[in-house]
Backbone bond lengths (Angstrom), bond angles and torsions (degrees), N, CA, C in turn:
res aa  C-N    CA-C-N  psi(-1)  N-CA   C-N-CA  omega(-1)  CA-C   N-CA-C  phi
1 M - - - 1.439 - - 1.525 110.60 -
2 D 1.323 116.55 -40.34 1.464 118.84 179.38 1.524 111.36 -64.37
3 E 1.324 116.95 -36.01 1.468 119.99 178.23 1.522 110.82 -66.40
4 L 1.334 117.10 -41.88 1.465 119.76 177.16 1.525 110.78 -63.87
5 A 1.319 116.78 -43.86 1.469 120.09 178.76 1.527 110.50 -61.63
6 G 1.330 116.97 -32.96 1.460 120.91 178.66 1.522 113.34 -68.81
7 L 1.332 117.26 -19.70 1.458 121.27 177.33 1.526 112.65 -83.96
8 Y 1.328 116.96 -13.57 1.467 121.01 -178.53 1.519 109.70 -69.29
9 N 1.328 115.89 125.70 1.461 121.92 -179.73 1.522 107.70 -142.40
10 K 1.310 116.59 93.24 1.462 121.97 -174.25 1.524 110.85 -52.24
11 G 1.314 115.46 127.25 1.458 122.45 178.08 1.526 114.18 91.02
12 A 1.322 118.19 -5.41 1.470 121.00 -179.38 1.519 110.54 -89.81
13 G 1.301 117.19 134.36 1.458 122.17 175.92 1.515 113.15 57.45
14 D 1.315 115.71 -162.75 1.463 121.25 -179.09 1.517 112.81 -77.01
15 W 1.342 117.19 -28.30 1.463 121.10 -173.30 1.521 112.83 -125.15
16 N 1.308 119.72 32.42 1.467 122.88 179.31 1.526 112.10 60.91
17 M 1.330 115.78 36.40 1.460 121.78 175.40 1.521 107.54 -147.08
18 T 1.303 116.31 164.69 1.455 120.41 179.60 1.521 111.17 -52.38
19 P 1.330 118.21 138.38 1.463 120.51 177.66 1.538 112.74 -65.94
20 L 1.323 117.66 -9.98 1.472 120.75 177.40 1.524 111.39 -68.87
21 L 1.333 117.56 -23.98 1.464 122.02 176.76 1.518 107.98 -96.69
22 K 1.301 116.60 111.01 1.462 121.81 -177.60 1.521 109.42 -95.98
23 T 1.332 116.10 126.92 1.459 120.96 176.30 1.518 109.24 -149.53
24 S 1.304 116.43 147.47 1.462 120.70 178.80 1.527 111.82 -94.33
25 G 1.310 117.39 0.15 1.458 121.51 178.36 1.514 111.07 -122.04
26 W 1.310 116.61 163.95 1.469 120.47 -177.10 1.521 113.07 -98.73
27 A 1.333 117.74 -1.44 1.459 121.42 179.96 1.527 109.12 -126.44
28 V 1.333 115.65 148.98 1.465 120.75 -179.01 1.520 108.68 -128.56
29 W 1.340 115.92 131.57 1.458 120.90 176.41 1.518 109.95 -73.70
30 S 1.318 115.90 145.90 1.465 120.91 172.17 1.522 108.19 -99.51
31 G 1.310 116.89 176.74 1.454 120.94 175.64 1.512 112.22 -86.16
32 E 1.333 116.98 2.87 1.463 121.55 -178.43 1.518 109.44 -86.30
33 T 1.324 116.00 106.26 1.455 121.14 -177.99 1.522 110.26 -101.52
34 E 1.314 113.76 163.91 1.458 121.04 178.63 1.517 107.32 -140.99
35 G 1.320 116.95 110.35 1.448 120.30 -175.71 1.516 110.64 73.28
36 S 1.327 115.95 -163.11 1.461 119.54 -176.73 1.522 113.75 -86.30
37 S 1.337 117.48 -15.36 1.465 117.78 -175.47 1.521 114.74 -130.91
38 G 1.318 119.09 -3.37 1.457 120.29 -177.15 1.513 112.76 -104.80
39 A 1.326 115.82 154.38 1.460 121.24 177.50 1.523 109.65 -152.66
40 W 1.324 114.91 156.37 1.454 121.46 175.15 1.520 109.43 -91.03
41 G 1.302 116.09 143.94 1.460 121.76 178.11 1.517 109.75 -137.09
42 F 1.319 115.19 173.09 1.461 121.06 178.70 1.517 108.95 -126.76
43 S 1.322 116.69 131.10 1.458 122.77 179.04 1.522 109.89 -93.07
44 F 1.316 116.51 116.25 1.459 120.63 175.50 1.521 111.23 -83.11
45 L 1.306 116.94 -9.50 1.460 120.83 175.40 1.525 110.01 -71.46
46 G 1.344 116.62 -44.28 1.453 120.10 -177.34 1.518 114.87 -118.00
47 G 1.348 117.52 -6.55 1.459 120.46 178.10 1.512 114.01 76.18
48 H 1.330 117.74 36.95 1.458 120.00 -179.31 1.524 111.59 -133.96
49 R 1.321 115.34 160.48 1.464 123.04 177.58 1.527 108.85 -88.43
50 F 1.326 116.20 150.26 1.463 119.95 177.93 1.517 109.83 -147.41
51 W 1.313 116.21 158.97 1.458 122.95 173.86 1.510 107.75 -117.36
52 N 1.347 115.87 139.96 1.458 119.61 177.93 1.527 108.64 -158.82
53 D 1.318 115.93 168.04 1.460 120.42 173.00 1.520 108.47 -69.08
54 R 1.324 116.38 141.58 1.461 120.40 -177.08 1.522 113.40 -67.47
55 Y 1.313 118.73 -16.12 1.460 119.61 177.59 1.527 111.22 -68.26
56 Y 1.332 117.46 -18.62 1.466 121.31 -178.21 1.526 109.10 -76.72
57 S 1.312 116.60 100.58 1.457 119.61 -176.17 1.517 113.33 -126.87
58 R 1.312 116.88 12.74 1.459 119.17 -178.02 1.527 111.97 -61.20
59 T 1.321 117.30 -39.42 1.465 120.11 179.23 1.520 112.83 -124.03
60 A 1.334 117.85 -4.82 1.460 121.16 -177.84 1.525 110.70 -98.59
61 R 1.310 115.81 137.78 1.457 122.56 -178.35 1.520 109.63 -126.19
62 A 1.306 116.63 177.74 1.461 122.25 175.27 1.521 107.98 -133.44
63 F 1.312 116.49 143.47 1.460 121.60 174.05 1.519 108.01 -98.45
64 A 1.311 117.51 136.00 1.465 121.25 174.59 1.530 108.20 -81.20
65 V 1.312 116.12 122.64 1.464 120.91 -179.14 1.519 109.37 -134.49
66 R 1.300 115.69 164.48 1.457 120.07 174.95 1.522 109.19 -137.90
67 S 1.276 115.21 158.50 1.453 121.71 -179.19 1.516 109.94 -68.51
68 R 1.311 116.63 149.28 1.464 120.63 175.36 1.521 111.23 -63.05
69 N 1.313 117.26 -20.72 1.465 121.56 179.22 1.526 112.34 -79.18
70 D 1.335 117.99 -6.80 1.463 121.04 -178.55 1.527 112.32 -75.88
71 G 1.314 118.18 -6.85 1.460 121.72 177.48 1.466 111.14 87.90
């Protein structure tokens, strides 16, 4: 969540983030889950964290990332 919040840059690109990150939604899911169906996400529209069921994908997206240890 802190990494996603660190990408928030009000007024940058279409979604308040660097234009190098392309997404069709204004929210991004984090890897922080809660229970079997909930997860934390970050809203680039308003710059805040939120919790919701993971089935909600109309505006929420995920970025594919890998650990720095993956080489």
